[in-house]
C-alpha positions in Angstrom: 79.8 112.6 125.3 79.4 110.5 122.1 76.4 112.6 121.1 78.6 115.7 121.5 81.3 114.4 119.2 78.7 113.5 116.6 77.1 117.0 116.8 80.3 119.0 116.9 80.3 121.4 113.9 83.0 123.9 112.7 82.1 127.4 111.7 85.4 128.8 110.1 88.3 127.5 108.2 90.7 128.2 111.0 88.6 126.4 113.6 88.2 123.4 111.2 91.9 123.5 110.6 92.6 123.6 114.3 90.4 120.5 114.9 92.1 118.7 112.0 95.5 119.8 113.2 94.9 118.5 116.8 93.5 115.2 115.5 96.3 115.0 112.9 98.9 115.6 115.7 97.4 112.8 117.8 97.2 110.5 114.7 100.7 111.4 113.7 102.0 110.8 117.2 100.3 107.4 117.1 101.9 106.9 113.7 105.3 107.6 115.2 104.6 105.2 118.0 103.6 102.7 115.4 106.9 103.2 113.6 108.9 103.0 116.9 107.2 99.7 117.6 108.0 98.5 114.1 111.6 99.6 114.3 112.1 98.1 117.8 110.5 94.8 116.8 112.0 94.3 113.4 114.7 96.9 112.8 115.4 98.3 109.4 115.9 95.0 107.7 114.4 92.4 105.3 111.3 91.6 107.4 110.2 95.2 107.5 111.1 95.7 103.9 108.5 92.9 103.2 105.8 94.8 105.1 106.4 98.1 103.4 106.5 96.4 100.0 103.2 94.5 100.7 101.6 97.7 101.9 102.4 99.3 98.5 99.7 97.3 96.6 96.6 98.1 98.7 97.9 101.6 99.0 98.1 101.7 95.2 94.4 100.9 94.9 93.4 103.3 97.6 95.7 106.0 96.3 94.5 105.8 92.7 90.7 105.5 93.3 90.2 107.3 96.6 93.0 109.6 97.9 92.2 113.2 96.9 90.2 112.1 93.8 86.9 110.8 95.3 86.2 113.7 97.7 87.6 116.3 95.3 85.3 115.1 92.6 82.3 114.3 94.7 82.1 117.3 97.0 81.5 120.1 94.3 78.9 118.0 92.5 77.2 117.0 95.7 77.2 120.6 96.9 75.4 121.8 93.7 73.0 118.8 93.8 72.2 119.0 97.5 71.5 122.8 97.3 69.0 122.2 94.5 67.4 119.0 95.8 68.3 117.3 99.1 66.7 114.0 98.1 68.7 113.9 94.8 71.8 114.7 96.7 71.4 111.7 99.0 70.6 109.6 95.9 73.9 110.6 94.3 75.8 109.7 97.5 74.2 106.3 97.7 74.7 105.6 94.0 78.4 106.5 94.2 78.8 104.5 97.4 77.5 101.3 95.7 79.5 102.0 92.5 82.6 102.5 94.6 82.2 99.2 96.6 81.7 97.3 93.3 84.7 98.8 91.6 87.1 98.4 94.6 86.0 94.8 95.2 86.6 93.9 91.6 90.0 95.5 91.6 91.0 93.9 94.9 90.0 90.4 93.7 92.0 90.9 90.5 95.1 91.9 92.4 94.6 89.1 94.9 94.8 86.6 92.0 97.8 88.2 90.3 99.6 89.3 93.5 102.7 87.0 92.9 103.3 88.6 89.5 102.8 92.1 90.8 105.1 91.6 93.7 107.9 90.3 91.5 107.5 93.5 89.4 107.6 96.0 92.3 110.3 94.2 94.4 112.6 92.5 91.9 115.5 92.5 94.4 113.6 90.4 97.0 114.6 86.8 97.7 112.0 84.0 97.0 111.2 83.8 100.7 110.6 87.6 100.9 108.5 87.5 97.8 106.3 84.8 99.2 105.8 86.6 102.5 105.0 89.9 100.6 102.3 88.1 98.6 100.6 86.7 101.7 100.6 90.0 103.5 99.3 91.8 100.3 96.4 89.5 99.9 95.2 90.1 103.4 95.6 93.9 103.3 93.6 94.1 100.0 90.5 94.2 102.1 91.5 97.6 103.5 91.0 99.7 100.3 87.3 98.7 100.2 86.7 99.7 103.8 88.7 103.0 103.4 86.8 103.7 100.2 83.5 103.6 101.9 84.9 105.6 104.8 86.1 108.3 102.4 82.7 108.9 100.9 81.3 109.4 104.4 84.2 111.8 105.0 83.2 113.8 102.0 79.6 114.2 103.2 80.7 115.1 106.8 83.1 117.7 105.4 80.3 119.3 103.4 78.3 119.8 106.6 81.4 121.0 108.5 81.4 118.0 110.8 85.1 117.7 111.1 85.5 116.3 114.5 84.1 112.8 113.8 86.0 112.7 110.5 89.1 113.7 112.3 88.8 110.7 114.7 89.0 108.2 111.9 92.8 108.2 111.3 93.4 108.1 115.0 91.5 104.8 115.2 93.2 103.6 112.0 96.6 103.9 113.7 95.4 102.3 116.9 94.3 99.3 114.9 97.7 98.9 113.4 99.4 99.4 116.8 97.0 96.7 118.2 98.3 94.4 115.4 101.9 95.1 116.4 101.4 94.6 120.1 98.8 91.8 120.2 98.7 90.1 116.8 102.4 90.0 115.8 103.4 87.9 118.8 100.7 85.4 117.8 100.8 85.4 114.0 104.2 86.8 113.3 104.6 89.2 110.4 101.1 88.4 109.2 99.8 90.1 112.4 100.7 93.4 110.8 98.4 92.7 107.9 95.5 91.9 110.2 96.2 95.1 112.1 95.9 97.2 108.9 92.5 95.6 108.1 91.3 96.2 111.7 92.4 99.8 111.5 90.6 100.3 108.1 87.4 98.9 109.6 87.3 101.2 112.6 88.2 104.1 110.3 85.0 103.4 108.5 82.7 102.4 111.3 83.3 105.5 113.4 81.8 107.7 110.7 78.6 105.8 110.1 76.7 107.2 113.1 77.7 110.7 112.3 76.6 110.3 108.6 73.2 109.0 109.8 72.9 112.0 112.2 73.3 114.6 109.5 70.6 112.8 107.5 72.4 110.4 105.2 69.6 108.5 103.5 71.1 105.4 102.0 69.3 104.0 98.9 70.1 100.6 97.4 70.6 102.1 93.9 73.2 101.5 91.3 72.5 103.7 88.3 75.6 103.9 86.1 73.6 105.9 83.5 73.1 108.7 86.1 74.4 112.0 84.7 75.5 113.1 88.2 77.5 109.9 88.7 79.0 110.2 85.2 80.0 113.8 86.1 81.7 112.6 89.3 83.5 109.8 87.5 84.5 112.3 84.8 86.1 114.5 87.4 87.7 111.6 89.1 89.4 110.1 86.1 92.0 112.9 85.6 92.7 112.8 89.3 93.1 109.0 89.1 95.7 109.5 86.4 97.5 112.0 88.6 97.3 109.6 91.6 98.4 106.7 89.4 101.5 108.6 88.5 102.2 109.3 92.2 101.7 105.7 93.1 103.8 104.5 90.2 106.5 106.8 91.5 106.3 105.1 94.9 106.3 101.7 93.1 109.5 102.6 91.2 111.2 103.8 94.4 110.2 100.5 96.1 111.7 98.6 93.1 114.9 100.5 93.2 115.2 100.3 97.0 114.7 96.5 96.9 117.9 96.3 94.9 119.9 98.4 97.4 121.3 97.4 100.8 118.8 95.5 103.0 116.8 97.9 105.0 117.0 100.8 102.5 113.2 100.6 101.8 112.5 100.7 105.6 114.9 103.7 106.1 113.2 105.6 103.3 109.7 104.9 104.6 110.6 105.8 108.2 112.1 109.2 107.0 109.1 109.7 104.8 106.7 109.1 107.7 108.6 111.6 109.9 108.5 114.3 107.3 104.8 113.7 106.6 104.1 114.5 110.3 104.2 118.3 110.0 102.7 118.2 106.5 99.7 116.3 107.8 99.3 118.5 110.9 99.7 121.8 109.1 99.5 121.6 105.3 96.8 119.0 104.9 94.8 120.2 107.8 94.5 123.7 106.4 94.0 122.4 102.8 91.2 120.0 103.8 89.5 122.6 106.0 89.7 125.3 103.2 88.4 123.1 100.4 84.7 123.2 101.2 84.9 127.0 101.7 86.7 127.4 98.4 84.0 125.3 96.7 81.2 127.3 98.3 82.8 130.7 97.5 83.2 129.9 93.8 79.7 128.2 93.6 78.2 131.4 94.9 80.3 133.7 92.7 82.3 135.1 95.7 85.7 135.6 94.0 86.9 138.1 96.6 86.1 135.8 99.5 87.8 132.9 97.7 91.0 135.1 97.4 90.8 136.1 101.0 90.4 132.5 102.1 93.3 131.3 99.9 95.7 134.0 101.0 94.8 133.5 104.7 95.3 129.8 104.5 98.5 130.0 102.5 100.0 132.5 104.9 99.0 130.5 108.0 100.5 127.4 106.5 103.8 129.2 105.9 103.8 130.8 109.3 103.7 127.4 110.9 105.6 125.2 108.5 108.7 127.3 107.8 110.0 127.4 111.4 109.2 123.7 111.7 111.3 123.0 108.6 114.4 124.7 110.1 113.8 123.0 113.5 113.4 119.6 111.9 116.8 119.9 110.2 118.5 121.1 113.3 117.0 118.3 115.5 116.9 115.6 112.9 119.2 113.2 114.8 117.4 113.7 118.0 114.0 113.2 116.4 115.0 109.8 114.8 116.6 108.6 118.1 113.5 109.5 120.1 111.0 108.0 117.6 112.9 105.0 116.3 116.0 104.4 118.3 115.0 101.3 120.1 115.4 97.5 120.0 116.8 96.3 116.6 117.0 99.7 115.1 120.8 100.2 115.1 123.1 103.3 114.9 123.6 103.0 111.1 119.9 102.9 110.6 119.5 106.0 112.8 122.1 108.0 110.9 120.8 107.2 107.5 117.2 107.9 108.5 118.3 111.2 110.1 120.1 112.2 107.0 117.1 111.4 104.8 114.9 113.4 107.2 117.3 116.4 107.0 117.0 116.5 103.2 113.2 116.1 103.4 112.9 119.0 105.8 113.8 121.5 103.1 110.7 120.5 101.1 108.2 120.7 103.9 106.8 124.1 103.0 106.6 123.4 99.3 104.8 120.1 100.0 102.3 121.7 102.4 101.5 124.5 100.0 101.0 122.1 97.1 98.1 120.4 99.0 96.4 123.8 99.3 97.0 124.7 95.7 95.6 121.4 94.5 92.4 122.0 96.5 92.1 125.4 95.0 92.0 123.8 91.5 89.5 121.2 92.7 87.2 124.0 93.8 87.2 125.2 90.2 86.2 121.6 89.3 89.6 121.5 87.5 91.1 118.1 88.2 93.2 118.1 85.0 95.8 120.8 85.7 97.0 119.2 89.0 97.3 115.9 87.1 99.5 117.3 84.4 101.7 119.0 87.0 101.8 115.8 89.1 102.8 113.7 86.1 105.6 116.2 85.4 106.7 116.1 89.0 106.8 112.3 89.0 108.9 112.2 85.8 111.3 114.6 87.4 111.3 112.6 90.7 111.9 109.2 89.0 114.6 110.5 86.7 116.5 112.2 89.5 116.1 109.1 91.7 117.9 106.9 89.1 120.5 109.7 88.6 121.2 110.3 92.3 121.3 106.5 93.1 124.1 106.3 90.5 125.9 109.4 91.6 125.8 108.4 95.3 127.5 105.1 94.5 131.0 106.5 94.0 133.1 109.5 95.0 132.0 112.9 93.5 131.2 116.4 94.7 127.5 115.6 95.3 128.3 112.5 97.5 131.2 114.3 99.3 129.0 117.4 100.0 126.2 115.3 101.4 128.6 113.2 103.5 130.1 116.4 105.0 126.9 118.3 105.5 125.0 115.4 107.1 128.0 113.9 108.9 128.1 110.5 107.3 131.9 110.1 106.9 132.0 106.5 108.1 129.1 105.2 106.0 129.7 103.5 102.6 126.2 102.8 101.3 124.2 106.1 101.3 122.4 105.6 98.0 119.0 105.7 99.9 119.5 109.5 100.2 118.8 109.7 96.4 115.0 109.4 97.2 114.5 112.4 99.5 116.9 114.4 97.3 114.8 113.7 94.2 111.6 114.4 96.1 113.0 117.8 97.2 113.5 119.0 93.6 110.3 117.5 92.2 108.2 119.1 94.9 109.5 122.6 94.1 108.8 122.0 90.4 105.2 121.1 91.2 104.7 124.1 93.6 106.0 126.6 91.1 104.0 125.2 88.2 100.7 125.1 90.2 101.1 128.6 91.5 102.0 130.2 88.2 99.1 128.5 86.3 96.6 129.5 89.0 97.9 133.0 89.1 97.2 133.3 85.4 93.7 131.9 85.8 92.4 134.2 88.5 93.5 137.8 89.0 94.5 139.1 92.4 96.0 136.0 93.9 97.5 138.3 96.6 101.2 137.5 95.7 102.5 140.7 97.4 100.5 140.0 100.6 102.0 136.4 100.7 105.5 137.6 99.9 105.4 140.2 102.7 104.4 137.5 105.2 107.2 135.2 103.9 109.8 138.0 104.6 108.5 138.4 108.2 108.3 134.6 108.7 111.8 134.1 107.4 113.2 136.8 109.6 111.6 135.3 112.7 112.8 131.9 111.7 116.4 133.0 111.3 116.3 134.4 114.8 114.9 131.1 116.0 117.6 129.1 114.2 120.4 131.1 115.9 118.9 130.6 119.3 118.2 126.9 118.7 121.7 126.2 117.6 123.2 127.7 120.8 120.5 126.1 123.0 121.2 122.7 121.5 124.9 123.1 122.3 124.3 124.5 125.8 122.2 121.5 126.7 125.2 119.2 126.2 126.5 120.5 129.6 123.3 119.4 131.4 122.2 116.1 130.0 123.7 112.7 129.1 122.8 111.8 125.5 123.4 108.1 126.0 119.9 107.8 127.4 116.4 108.3 126.0 115.5 110.8 128.6 118.7 112.8 128.0 117.9 113.1 124.3 114.2 113.9 125.2 115.1 116.7 127.6 117.6 118.2 125.1 115.1 118.1 122.3 112.2 119.3 124.3 114.0 122.3 125.9 115.5 123.3 122.5 112.1 123.0 120.8 110.3 125.0 123.5 112.8 127.8 123.7 113.1 128.0 119.9 109.3 128.1 119.5 109.0 130.8 122.1 111.7 132.9 120.4 110.0 132.4 117.1 106.7 133.7 118.4 108.3 136.6 120.1 110.2 137.5 117.0 107.0 137.2 114.9 105.2 139.4 117.4 107.9 142.0 117.1 107.5 141.9 113.3 103.7 142.5 113.8 102.9 139.2 112.0 99.2 139.3 111.0 99.1 135.4 111.0 100.1 135.3 114.6 97.5 137.9 115.6 94.8 136.1 113.7 95.7 132.7 115.2 95.8 134.2 118.8 92.3 135.7 118.2 90.9 132.3 117.1 92.5 130.4 120.0 91.2 133.0 122.4 87.6 132.8 121.0 
C-alpha cells in the first residue's frame, strides 16, 4: 500500500487537481476540526489571540522565503536543467536545499533572539502577560519554517514528476500534528502544547515526502556552491516573489497589530473566518493552480503557446464552475457553517455572529481569490515573478489603507455600518470593527485580479476571454437557480428540525447543501455547461 502511494503518478491537470482537491478537502476538514477544538478549548479570547499572534512570526519567515516563491522559482529552472542533464538537475536541487537550510536557520535564530521586540511591534495592544506568552510560543514554533522549507523543495521535485499523491498527504499530516498538540499536549503543557503541535506537524509534513523523493531518483549531494549560476538564477527569480510575499505578510502583521487594539478576541474571530473562507480556495483554486503550473511551464518551455492557452482557459473555467456556486452557498449558510465548525465549548453566541458576518463578507471574494492563484502561476510559468509582486504590493496597500479606514468608519453610526448591521443581522452588537478586515480584503482581491488579468492579456494574445465569459454567463445562471432553491429549502427545513442542537443544524445545512448542489448541476446540464461535461468524463475515466 505504501509503495502504491509513493508510485502514484498523475497524467493530466484535471486528475492532478482532483487528487489535490481530495487531499485539500481532507486537510481542510482537519483544519476545521483543529479550529473547532481551539474554539471549544479557548474560545475567541486573549489566550487564542496569543496563539495566532505567535504563529504570525514563523509564518512570516515561511511565507516570505518559501510560500509560492521557492517552487515557483525552482521548478522552471530545474525543468530546463534536468531536461539537459539529469545529474546537473539533482546537483541544483541539493545545492538549493543546503542553501535553504542555512538561510532559514540563520533567520530563525535571529528572530529567536529578538522575539520580544518583534512581538511588541506586531501586537502593541497586548498586556505584558500576553506578550510574554506570545514570545515563548514564537520561539518554539520558529523550528517549523526550517522543516517546512526542506519539505517545500521536495514538493517542487515531486510536482515536476507529477507525483502529486504523496505531496498531497503532507498538509493532512501537518494538521494531524497540530490536532495531536491540542488533544494530547495542551492538557499537559498548556498553551505551549499548541507550539509543540505545530513543530510536530511540520516534521511529519517533511518526512512523508523523503521516501517519495528517493524513489524518483533524488540524488542528494553535500554541496553548497553559492557561485553556481543556476542557484543564482533561482535566487534571482525568488527575490521579486519574496518582496511580494513580504508585502502580504506585512499586511497580515498590520492586521494583527490593529486587531490587538480592538475588543479581546477580534484577532481570533478574523483568523477563524479567514480559515473558513480559505477552505474552498484551497480545495478548488489552489488545487487547480498547483496542478496547472507544471503544465504551464512545460508548454511554454516547449514553445506550445496554443496548448498553454487551452490549459489556462480550461483551468480558469473549471475553477469558476466550482467556486461561484460555493460562494453563494457560503453566504447563505454562513451562520450554520460557523455553528457547526466552531460553536462549541467557550465559543459563545457573540463570537459566532461576528465570525459568521466576517465569513459572509469573505464569501464574495472567493472566486477572485481562487483565480488570482491561477493567474500568478501563469506568470511564474513565463519566469516572470516581478509582475505579480507589483500587483501584490498594490493590493496590500489598498488592503491596509481600507482596513484603517473601515475600522474607523465601523466605530460609529454611518451608512456603511448601518448597511452591514442590517444585511448581516448584527443589530444588537456594538463592537463590529473586526468586519473591516474581510471588507478590505474583498476590495483588494478584486483590484489584484483585474490587474493581473489585464496585464497577462496584453502579454499573450488569445487569452480566450470570450470563451471564459460565455462560461461565466452559464455558471451565473445556474447559480441563480441554485440560490432561489437553497433559500426556500433553508426555510422549509425549519419545520422539520430543531436548531438548538448540533444535529439539527447539521441536518438543515446538509439537506440544503445537497439539494442546492443537485439543482446547480441539473441547471448547468440544461445549459450544456462544457465544464460539467469535461469533469464528468474525467470522473468516469
